[in-house]
C-alpha positions in Angstrom: 70.2 41.2 150.5 66.8 42.9 150.1 65.7 44.4 146.7 65.9 47.9 148.2 69.5 47.4 149.3 70.4 45.7 146.0 69.0 48.7 144.1 70.9 51.1 146.3 74.3 49.5 145.7 73.7 48.2 142.2 74.6 49.9 139.0 72.3 52.7 137.9 71.0 50.6 135.1 69.7 48.1 137.6 68.0 50.9 139.5 66.5 52.2 136.3 65.0 48.8 135.6 63.7 48.4 139.1 62.0 51.8 139.3 60.6 51.9 135.8 56.9 52.6 135.6 54.5 52.7 132.7 55.4 51.6 129.2 59.0 50.2 129.1 61.6 52.6 127.8 64.8 52.0 126.0 68.0 52.9 127.8 71.5 54.0 126.8 74.3 53.9 129.3 77.9 55.0 129.7 79.9 53.3 132.4 83.4 53.7 134.0 84.1 57.0 132.3 87.1 58.3 134.3 88.3 61.9 134.2 90.9 63.9 136.1 89.0 66.8 137.7 89.7 69.5 140.2 86.8 69.3 142.6 86.2 69.6 146.3 85.3 71.9 149.2 88.5 71.6 151.1 91.5 73.9 150.6 93.7 70.8 150.1 91.6 69.9 147.1 92.3 73.2 145.3 95.1 73.2 142.7 95.1 69.4 142.3 93.1 66.9 140.3 91.3 63.7 141.4 90.2 60.7 139.5 86.5 60.8 139.1 84.3 58.0 137.7 81.1 58.7 135.9 78.3 56.2 135.3 75.2 57.5 133.4 72.0 55.8 132.3 69.4 57.6 130.2 65.9 56.5 129.5 64.8 57.7 126.1 61.3 58.6 125.0 61.3 56.6 121.9 61.5 52.9 120.9 64.7 51.8 119.1 62.7 49.9 116.4 60.9 53.1 115.5 64.0 55.1 115.1 65.8 55.5 111.8 69.4 54.1 111.4 70.7 57.7 111.6 72.7 59.1 114.5 71.1 62.5 114.0 67.7 61.0 114.9 68.6 59.5 118.2 70.1 60.4 121.6 73.7 59.3 121.1 76.4 58.6 123.6 78.0 61.8 122.6 75.1 63.6 124.4 76.3 62.1 127.7 79.9 62.9 127.1 79.0 66.5 126.0 77.0 67.0 129.1 79.9 65.9 131.3 82.4 68.1 129.3 80.1 71.2 129.5 79.6 70.7 133.3 83.3 70.3 133.9 84.2 73.3 131.7 81.7 75.7 133.1 83.4 76.3 136.5 85.1 74.5 139.3 82.6 73.0 141.7 82.9 71.9 145.4 80.3 69.2 145.5 79.7 66.0 143.6 76.0 66.6 144.0 76.3 69.9 142.1 78.3 68.3 139.3 75.8 65.4 139.0 72.8 67.8 138.9 74.4 69.9 136.1 75.2 66.7 134.1 71.6 65.6 134.5 70.3 69.0 133.3 72.6 68.8 130.3 71.4 65.3 129.3 67.7 66.2 129.9 68.0 69.2 127.6 67.9 66.7 124.7 64.3 66.3 123.5 64.4 62.5 123.6 65.7 62.2 127.2 63.0 61.2 129.6 64.9 60.2 132.8 68.5 60.1 133.7 70.6 58.4 136.4 74.0 59.9 137.2 76.5 58.3 139.5 79.8 60.0 140.3 82.6 58.6 142.5 85.9 60.0 143.8 88.5 57.2 143.4 91.5 58.7 145.2 90.2 59.4 148.7 91.0 56.0 150.2 90.7 52.3 149.6 87.0 53.0 148.6 84.9 55.1 146.3 83.1 58.2 147.7 80.2 59.0 145.5 76.7 60.2 144.9 73.9 59.1 142.7 70.9 61.1 141.5 67.8 60.6 139.4 66.1 63.3 137.5 63.0 63.3 135.3 62.6 65.5 132.2 60.2 68.4 132.9 57.4 69.1 130.5 58.5 71.0 127.4 61.7 69.1 126.6 64.7 71.1 125.6 63.7 74.1 127.8 67.1 74.3 129.4 68.9 74.6 126.1 66.5 77.3 124.9 67.0 79.2 128.1 70.8 79.0 127.6 70.4 80.2 124.0 68.3 83.1 125.2 70.8 84.3 127.8 71.0 88.1 127.6 74.2 89.9 126.7 75.0 92.4 129.5 76.6 95.8 129.7 79.8 95.3 131.8 80.7 98.7 133.3 84.0 99.2 135.1 83.9 102.0 137.7 87.2 103.4 139.0 87.3 104.8 142.5 87.0 108.3 141.0 83.9 107.2 139.1 82.4 105.6 142.3 83.0 108.9 144.1 81.1 111.0 141.5 78.4 113.2 143.1 76.1 112.3 140.2 76.5 108.5 140.7 72.7 108.2 141.1 72.1 109.8 137.8 74.7 107.6 136.2 73.0 104.5 137.6 69.6 105.9 136.3 71.1 106.0 132.8 72.5 102.5 133.1 69.2 101.2 134.6 67.3 102.5 131.6 69.5 100.7 129.1 68.2 97.9 126.9 70.5 95.3 128.4 71.2 94.1 131.9 74.1 95.7 133.8 77.0 94.2 135.6 79.1 96.7 137.5 82.8 96.0 138.2 84.7 98.1 140.6 88.2 99.2 141.5 89.9 98.2 144.8 89.8 100.9 147.4 92.8 103.2 147.4 94.1 101.9 150.7 97.2 99.9 151.9 96.7 96.2 151.6 98.9 93.3 152.9 101.7 92.1 150.5 103.0 88.6 150.8 105.6 86.5 148.9 103.3 83.7 147.8 101.2 84.3 144.7 98.2 82.4 145.7 97.5 84.1 149.0 98.3 87.5 147.3 95.8 86.8 144.6 93.2 86.1 147.3 94.1 89.4 149.1 93.8 91.4 145.8 90.4 89.8 145.0 89.1 90.5 148.5 90.2 94.1 148.1 88.0 94.5 145.0 85.1 92.9 146.9 85.5 95.6 149.6 85.0 98.1 146.8 81.9 96.3 145.7 80.4 96.6 149.2 81.3 100.3 149.3 79.3 100.8 146.0 76.4 98.7 147.4 76.2 101.2 150.3 75.8 104.1 147.8 72.6 102.8 146.1 70.1 100.0 147.0 70.0 99.0 143.3 73.6 97.8 143.5 73.4 94.2 144.7 76.7 92.4 145.3 76.7 89.0 143.5 79.5 86.4 143.4 78.2 83.4 141.5 77.5 82.7 137.9 74.0 81.5 138.8 73.2 84.7 140.6 74.5 86.8 137.8 72.5 85.0 135.2 69.4 85.2 137.4 69.9 89.0 137.9 70.5 89.5 134.2 67.2 87.8 133.3 65.4 89.8 135.9 66.9 93.1 134.6 68.6 93.9 137.9 71.9 95.7 138.4 74.6 93.5 139.8 77.9 94.5 141.4 80.5 91.7 140.8 82.4 90.2 143.7 85.1 88.4 141.7 86.7 85.8 144.0 84.4 82.9 143.4 84.0 83.2 139.7 87.7 83.8 139.1 89.0 81.1 141.4 86.4 78.5 140.1 86.9 79.2 136.4 88.3 76.3 134.5 89.7 78.5 131.8 89.9 81.7 133.7 92.4 84.6 134.0 95.9 83.5 135.1 97.1 84.0 138.7 99.0 87.1 137.6 95.8 88.8 136.4 94.6 90.7 139.4 94.1 94.3 138.1 90.5 95.2 138.5 90.1 96.5 135.0 91.7 93.4 133.5 89.3 91.2 135.5 86.3 93.3 134.2 87.5 92.7 130.6 87.7 89.0 131.3 84.1 89.0 132.7 82.9 90.8 129.6 84.3 88.1 127.4 83.1 85.3 129.7 79.5 86.6 129.5 79.7 87.6 125.8 78.9 91.2 126.8 77.1 93.5 124.5 79.6 96.2 125.5 82.4 97.0 128.0 82.2 100.5 129.3 85.2 101.8 131.2 84.7 104.9 133.4 88.0 106.1 134.7 90.4 103.2 133.9 92.8 104.3 131.2 94.3 100.8 130.9 91.1 99.5 129.3 90.1 100.3 125.7 88.4 103.7 125.2 85.0 103.7 126.7 82.1 103.0 124.3 79.7 105.5 125.6 76.8 105.3 123.1 73.6 106.0 124.9 75.5 107.2 127.9 77.3 110.1 126.2 75.1 112.6 127.9 76.9 111.8 131.2 79.3 114.6 132.3 82.9 113.6 132.2 84.9 112.7 135.3 86.5 115.7 137.0 
């Protein structure tokens, strides 16, 4: 077997050795870490867990003999486990590649991590292992990812009922929101139209979420600043860019590891969940009496709904 093939099918630690360049680095590794995970792009993979094996090797930017005998002064194995835990808890993912990349980013957020090898394999798909392996280098300015996470803005989450969306002064309302000192995420009601009703809760949940998304696109047609967004990544990008987002809830709700229960489909309740999920600065309700009284603050100049 050639060296190249041997590296491809060998353990990540062997690949780390074979591809090392420059001064030798110390490595720490965690192998055969098995977790039960809901993951997969196929509908048959939703609502069930699969056995997933994680193998991770980290090259560290310090020599062991120069480190003190203090766990706080090193990159510990807990860093790897924590990166896996955080990646699994953030949201449900479809692809092993996505999960591997998020774990790598989590490990490389540690200031001592220089390079990481992540291998993930599905163990239950047959008499074989289906997997991916990635390699990532730490960018300059170690720890930048963690600093970015710490600096994530706290948005204003604004729920608009159908009556609020129909206001003739909607543009003025958006002007007020656009001038706030926080990014804005708009949540909308479902259109007041008949929708299909079925006996199974999972399809009904999908139908209810899609109805809300219809409302999101109706709002997007009212003002070009209202951009419909469905993923956490897009929402976080829009918040940092100071853009107004209109939340399409299906993806975030269905992919959430610790999300609202299947029985939670009311648009206002989902807006409240989103506000908690993003640690919102404020939840403003315009026209939904089921939510807590609106905290108007800087927006108290807006005329009341009629």
